[in-house]
C-alpha positions as MATLAB code, in Angstrom:
seq = 'XXXXXXXXXXXXXXXXXXXXXXXXXXXXXXXXXXXXXXXXXXXXXXXXXXXXXXXXXXXXXXXXXXXXXXXXXXXXXXXXXXXXXXXXXXXXXXXXXXXXXXXXXXXXXXXXXXXXXXXXXXXXXXXXXXXXXXXXXXXXXXXXXXXXXXXXXXXXXXXXXXXXXXXXXXXXXXXXXXX';
ca = [
     -79.958   28.692   11.629;
     -78.711   26.947   14.830;
     -80.897   25.991   17.494;
     -79.188   25.049   20.815;
     -81.756   23.833   23.753;
     -79.230   22.034   26.002;
     -78.361   23.916   29.376;
     -74.650   25.357   29.614;
     -73.444   22.792   32.061;
     -74.427   20.114   29.477;
     -72.893   21.681   26.902;
     -69.674   21.959   28.957;
     -69.799   18.232   29.586;
     -70.443   17.496   25.788;
     -67.524   19.838   24.859;
     -65.100   17.837   27.204;
     -66.598   14.527   26.190;
     -65.523   15.592   22.489;
     -62.103   16.501   23.733;
     -61.932   13.215   25.624;
     -62.376   11.325   22.147;
     -59.962   13.533   20.564;
     -57.169   12.983   23.050;
     -58.010    9.217   23.110;
     -57.669    9.110   19.434;
     -54.412   11.410   19.238;
     -53.061    9.188   22.268;
     -54.058    6.072   20.389;
     -52.261    7.422   17.386;
     -49.211    8.407   19.386;
     -49.112    4.766   20.864;
     -49.255    3.400   17.192;
     -46.721    5.608   15.846;
     -44.571    4.797   18.802;
     -44.917    1.215   18.238;
     -43.994    1.340   14.518;
     -40.853    3.510   15.436;
     -39.730    0.978   18.015;
     -40.038   -1.871   15.563;
     -38.662   -0.096   12.777;
     -35.551    0.569   15.339;
     -35.554   -3.157   16.467;
     -35.424   -4.138   12.765;
     -32.579   -1.490   12.027;
     -30.774   -2.968   15.075;
     -30.665   -6.449   14.176;
     -29.569   -5.672   10.559;
     -26.754   -3.524   11.982;
     -25.646   -6.439   14.292;
     -25.556   -8.728   11.458;
     -23.628   -6.188    9.329;
     -21.335   -5.442   12.302;
     -20.561   -9.169   12.712;
     -20.044   -9.670    8.937;
     -17.882   -6.719    8.926;
     -15.895   -8.302   11.798;
     -15.610  -11.586   10.153;
     -14.191   -9.866    6.783;
     -11.773   -7.948    8.910;
     -10.376  -10.899   10.726;
     -10.013  -12.802    7.385;
      -8.035   -9.705    5.855;
      -5.933   -9.418    8.809;
      -4.974  -13.367    8.322;
      -4.337  -12.569    4.695;
      -2.032   -9.519    5.533;
      -0.173  -11.452    8.300;
       0.516  -14.454    5.545;
       1.494  -11.600    3.219;
       3.542   -9.592    5.608;
       5.519  -13.110    6.819;
       6.288  -13.457    2.860;
       7.622   -9.914    2.635;
       9.717  -10.009    5.532;
      11.066  -13.546    4.376;
      11.688  -11.659    1.117;
      13.476   -8.769    2.506;
      15.782  -11.361    4.513;
      16.387  -13.150    1.254;
      17.174  -10.018   -0.557;
      19.763   -8.930    2.483;
      21.453  -12.457    2.133;
      21.945  -11.839   -1.475;
      23.220   -8.574   -1.107;
      25.759   -9.868    1.456;
      26.730  -12.535   -1.032;
      27.089   -9.896   -3.971;
      29.151   -7.499   -1.856;
      31.702  -10.096   -1.481;
      31.578  -11.122   -4.911;
      34.663  -11.062   -7.142;
      35.209  -11.081  -10.833;
      37.576  -14.307  -10.523;
      37.353  -14.954  -14.188;
      39.537  -12.262  -15.488;
      42.145  -13.026  -12.508;
      42.077  -16.781  -13.364;
      42.341  -16.319  -17.114;
      45.253  -13.910  -16.911;
      46.962  -16.732  -15.113;
      46.080  -19.845  -16.971;
      46.466  -18.193  -20.187;
      50.035  -18.317  -19.883;
      50.349  -21.845  -19.169;
      52.095  -24.011  -21.858;
      49.986  -26.075  -23.951;
      52.345  -29.331  -23.671;
      54.688  -30.382  -21.160;
      52.717  -29.153  -18.331;
      49.447  -30.629  -16.590;
      48.063  -28.644  -13.574;
      46.164  -30.755  -11.202;
      45.329  -28.268   -8.585;
      44.975  -24.432   -8.651;
      44.226  -22.552   -5.508;
      43.726  -18.829   -4.744;
      43.173  -17.454   -1.448;
      41.493  -14.126   -1.526;
      41.987  -13.053    2.029;
      45.683  -14.141    2.371;
      46.475  -12.888   -1.133;
      48.300  -16.217   -2.091;
      47.949  -18.842   -4.533;
      49.426  -22.492   -5.134;
      49.658  -24.495   -7.982;
      50.097  -28.388   -8.137;
      51.083  -30.267  -11.334;
      53.123  -32.530  -13.115;
      55.868  -31.181  -15.614;
      57.298  -33.791  -18.418;
      60.674  -32.358  -18.010;
      62.796  -29.877  -15.874;
      63.092  -27.690  -18.823;
      59.376  -27.792  -19.284;
      58.799  -26.736  -15.572;
      61.615  -23.813  -15.587;
      59.678  -22.350  -18.715;
      56.479  -22.732  -16.718;
      57.989  -21.149  -13.583;
      59.398  -18.039  -15.752;
      56.099  -17.627  -17.404;
      54.704  -17.304  -13.721;
      57.468  -14.820  -12.734;
      56.830  -12.891  -15.774;
      52.934  -12.479  -15.142;
      52.029   -8.941  -13.859;
      49.407  -10.371  -11.625;
      51.680  -12.243   -9.799;
      54.583  -11.591   -7.105;
      56.818  -13.736   -5.260;
      56.727  -16.672   -7.069;
      58.530  -19.684   -5.246;
      59.167  -23.189   -5.645;
      60.787  -25.760   -3.343;
      64.268  -26.748   -4.725;
      63.008  -30.512   -5.010;
      61.311  -29.450   -7.894;
      64.419  -29.055  -10.083;
      66.174  -31.801   -8.873;
      64.674  -34.640  -11.143;
      65.264  -34.727  -14.719;
      62.210  -36.888  -15.683;
      58.357  -36.308  -14.607;
      58.438  -33.828  -12.054;
      55.587  -33.436   -9.526;
      55.840  -29.662   -8.736;
      54.246  -27.002   -6.227;
      54.555  -23.498   -7.018;
      53.118  -20.704   -4.669;
      53.303  -16.912   -4.347;
      51.078  -14.088   -3.964;
      49.098  -11.783   -6.022;
      48.408   -7.836   -6.274;
      44.966   -7.440   -4.394;
      43.858   -4.686   -6.910;
      43.655   -7.106   -9.500;
      40.519   -8.575   -8.073;
      37.857   -5.843   -8.609;
      34.497   -5.822   -6.900;
];
């Protein structure tokens, strides 16, 4: 059983006082929770700023490394282009030169200079022959060579009987040089 001896106005005041204290407690609780949330967000903000600064520094470092790598790749590509240009102009000279020099006589002729001009399609051979016969035989083998054409030698090459300093010039077939 409940005995209530307070007048109605007083009951109303007590009721509002209880509501006031409950409201005050709820308000203080809300302020405390808000402070905890604000402090938590501030801590997260500081951590995010540090992570963002670290990320920016890592990105800058990677950019520097990639820039160096990009420069190295560009230099390598330039070198490869140069090598490709060199290889495009490469000719197999060994077979061509062998086809000519293999027919040089073993004795009687000493070749001191053998010049070939790919662009002009000409050759020049300078040397020393022991005798006129050795020179004439040498010139005849050059004329019979299927790679060479228009083999010429000045008349002075056959005027001397003894050791002859000679020069032989001519052309060659361009199809002989294969790329």
